[in-house]
C-alpha positions as CSV (number, residue, x, y, z in Angstrom):
1,M,87.1,100.2,110.1
2,F,90.1,100.8,112.5
3,Y,92.4,101.4,109.5
4,R,90.2,104.2,108.1
5,F,89.8,105.8,111.5
6,A,93.5,105.7,112.2
7,H,94.1,107.0,108.7
8,I,92.0,110.1,109.5
9,V,93.4,110.7,113.0
10,V,97.1,110.1,112.1
11,G,96.6,112.2,108.9
12,V,95.4,115.2,110.9
13,I,98.4,114.9,113.3
14,Y,100.9,114.5,110.5
15,R,99.5,117.4,108.5
16,I,99.9,119.6,111.5
17,I,103.5,118.8,112.2
18,Y,104.6,118.3,108.6
19,R,103.7,119.9,105.2
20,F,102.9,117.4,102.5
21,K,103.4,117.5,98.8
22,V,102.2,114.5,96.9
23,T,102.8,114.2,93.2
24,G,102.1,111.4,90.7
25,R,99.0,110.1,92.5
26,E,97.4,109.4,89.2
27,N,100.0,106.7,88.7
28,I,98.7,104.6,91.5
29,P,97.0,101.5,89.9
30,E,93.7,100.1,90.9
31,G,93.9,96.7,92.7
32,S,97.1,95.0,93.8
33,A,100.6,96.5,93.5
34,L,104.0,96.3,95.1
35,I,104.7,99.8,96.5
36,C,108.5,100.1,96.5
37,A,110.2,103.1,98.2
38,N,113.5,104.3,99.5
39,H,113.6,104.2,103.3
40,S,115.1,106.8,105.6
41,S,112.7,107.0,108.6
42,M,110.5,104.8,110.8
43,S,107.6,107.0,109.8
44,D,107.9,106.1,106.1
45,P,105.1,103.5,106.1
46,I,102.7,106.0,107.7
47,I,103.6,108.7,105.2
48,I,103.0,106.5,102.2
49,A,99.7,105.2,103.7
50,L,98.6,108.9,104.1
51,A,99.6,109.7,100.6
52,L,97.4,106.9,99.3
53,K,93.6,107.0,99.4
54,R,91.9,105.8,102.5
55,T,90.2,103.1,100.4
56,D,93.6,101.8,99.3
57,R,94.4,99.7,102.3
58,T,98.1,99.1,102.4
59,R,99.8,96.1,104.0
60,F,103.4,96.4,105.0
61,M,106.2,94.3,106.4
62,G,107.6,95.3,109.8
63,K,110.7,93.8,111.4
64,A,109.7,90.9,113.7
65,E,111.2,92.6,116.8
66,L,108.4,95.2,116.7
67,F,105.8,92.5,117.2
68,K,107.3,91.5,120.5
69,I,106.3,94.9,122.1
70,F,102.9,94.6,123.7
71,G,100.6,97.4,122.6
72,L,102.7,98.3,119.6
73,K,102.0,94.8,118.1
74,Q,98.3,95.3,118.4
75,I,98.3,98.8,116.8
76,I,100.6,98.0,113.8
77,T,98.8,94.7,113.2
78,A,95.5,96.6,113.0
79,L,97.1,99.1,110.6
80,G,98.1,96.3,108.2
81,A,101.6,95.4,109.3
82,F,102.9,91.8,109.4
83,P,106.2,90.5,110.7
84,V,109.3,89.7,108.6
85,H,112.5,88.2,110.0
86,R,115.3,90.1,108.4
87,G,118.6,88.6,107.3
88,V,116.9,85.2,106.4
89,S,114.6,83.9,103.7
90,D,111.3,84.4,105.6
91,M,109.0,82.1,103.6
92,T,106.0,82.9,105.9
93,A,106.2,86.6,105.1
94,I,106.7,85.8,101.4
95,R,103.7,83.6,101.3
96,K,101.6,86.2,103.2
97,S,102.7,88.9,100.7
98,L,101.7,86.8,97.7
99,D,98.3,85.9,99.3
100,M,97.6,89.6,99.9
101,L,98.6,90.6,96.4
102,K,96.4,87.8,94.9
103,Q,93.5,89.2,97.0
104,G,94.0,92.7,95.4
105,D,95.8,94.4,98.3
106,K,98.7,96.7,98.0
107,V,101.9,95.6,99.7
108,L,104.5,98.2,100.8
109,I,108.1,97.0,100.7
110,F,111.4,98.8,101.2
111,P,113.7,97.1,98.7
112,H,116.9,98.3,100.5
113,G,115.9,96.2,103.5
114,H,117.3,98.9,105.9
115,R,116.9,102.6,106.6
116,F,119.5,105.0,105.1
117,T,119.4,108.6,106.3
118,D,121.0,109.8,103.1
119,G,118.3,108.2,101.0
120,G,120.4,105.1,100.0
121,E,120.8,106.2,96.4
122,D,124.2,104.5,96.1
123,K,123.2,101.3,98.0
124,A,122.2,98.0,96.4
125,M,118.7,96.8,96.6
126,K,117.7,93.3,97.7
127,N,115.8,90.9,95.4
128,G,112.6,90.4,97.5
129,A,110.4,92.9,95.6
130,S,111.6,91.5,92.3
131,M,110.8,87.9,93.4
132,L,107.3,88.9,94.6
133,A,106.7,90.8,91.3
134,F,107.6,87.7,89.2
135,H,105.5,85.3,91.2
136,S,102.4,87.5,91.8
137,G,102.2,89.3,88.4
138,A,101.4,92.5,90.4
139,P,102.9,95.8,89.1
140,L,105.8,97.5,90.8
141,L,105.0,101.1,91.8
142,P,108.2,103.1,92.5
143,V,107.9,105.8,95.2
144,Y,110.4,108.4,96.3
145,L,110.2,110.0,99.8
146,S,112.2,113.1,100.7
147,V,114.8,112.6,103.5
148,G,116.1,114.7,106.4
149,R,112.7,115.9,107.6
150,K,112.1,117.9,110.7
151,V,108.8,118.7,112.3
152,F,107.3,122.1,111.5
153,I,110.2,122.8,109.2
154,N,110.5,120.4,106.3
155,K,108.0,119.7,103.6
156,I,107.6,115.9,103.0
157,Q,107.6,115.1,99.3
158,V,106.1,111.9,98.2
159,V,106.5,111.1,94.5
160,F,104.7,108.2,92.8
161,G,106.3,107.0,89.6
162,R,104.8,105.0,86.8
163,P,104.0,101.3,87.6
164,F,105.7,98.6,85.6
165,Y,105.7,94.8,85.4
166,A,108.3,92.1,85.7
167,V,108.9,90.5,82.3
168,K,110.5,87.1,82.1
169,Q,113.6,86.7,79.9
170,P,113.9,83.3,78.3
171,G,117.1,81.5,79.1
172,V,118.0,83.7,82.1
173,K,118.2,82.2,85.5
174,S,115.7,83.4,88.1
175,S,118.5,84.9,90.3
176,G,119.8,86.9,87.4
177,Q,116.3,88.2,86.5
178,Y,115.6,89.2,90.1
179,A,118.9,91.1,90.3
180,A,118.2,92.9,87.0
181,L,114.7,93.9,88.0
182,A,116.0,95.1,91.4
183,E,118.5,97.3,89.6
184,R,115.8,98.7,87.3
185,L,113.5,99.3,90.3
186,K,116.4,101.3,92.0
187,E,116.7,103.4,88.8
188,E,113.0,104.1,88.7
189,I,112.8,105.2,92.3
190,Y,115.7,107.6,92.0
191,A,114.7,108.9,88.6
192,I,111.6,110.5,90.2
193,K,113.6,112.2,93.0
194,P,112.8,115.9,93.0
195,N,115.6,118.3,92.2
């Protein structure tokens, strides 16, 4: 209930201060999916949630430090966020993500692991999204978000690519498969970058 209410209210505010252009919405699969995007701004999770349907409740990881701030913790938790400790293998966040995917939720993840104001096109991606894709069977949905946005000036472009699945390669170690899938995911995200 709160999620849908917040979706409407925040959507009105964001559409006043930004102009939105969403393409590829028809590529969003029904049911569970790992939504994977480049990351340049703290507002990225909100923008992606607004680009999706209100009925498509999106869960997303937020750095654990945000959950120590009273007030902010309650708001982002109600909006679907859950904490992840960066720089370590956070098994609690991984298990929570897998449980959500098995329940049919969409989980937003930024494979770079950090924000890059230039879009991060030349930066390597971490293997977390790949690992979740192999273990959950959920499709990966590449998303590109425009960078360098300014209120009342820039148009925010959100591009949804075509979903694809992790396919196990016999005889290849898991670490190698995760890395190969992360590289493909990076290619898919930047292949849909608008000219």
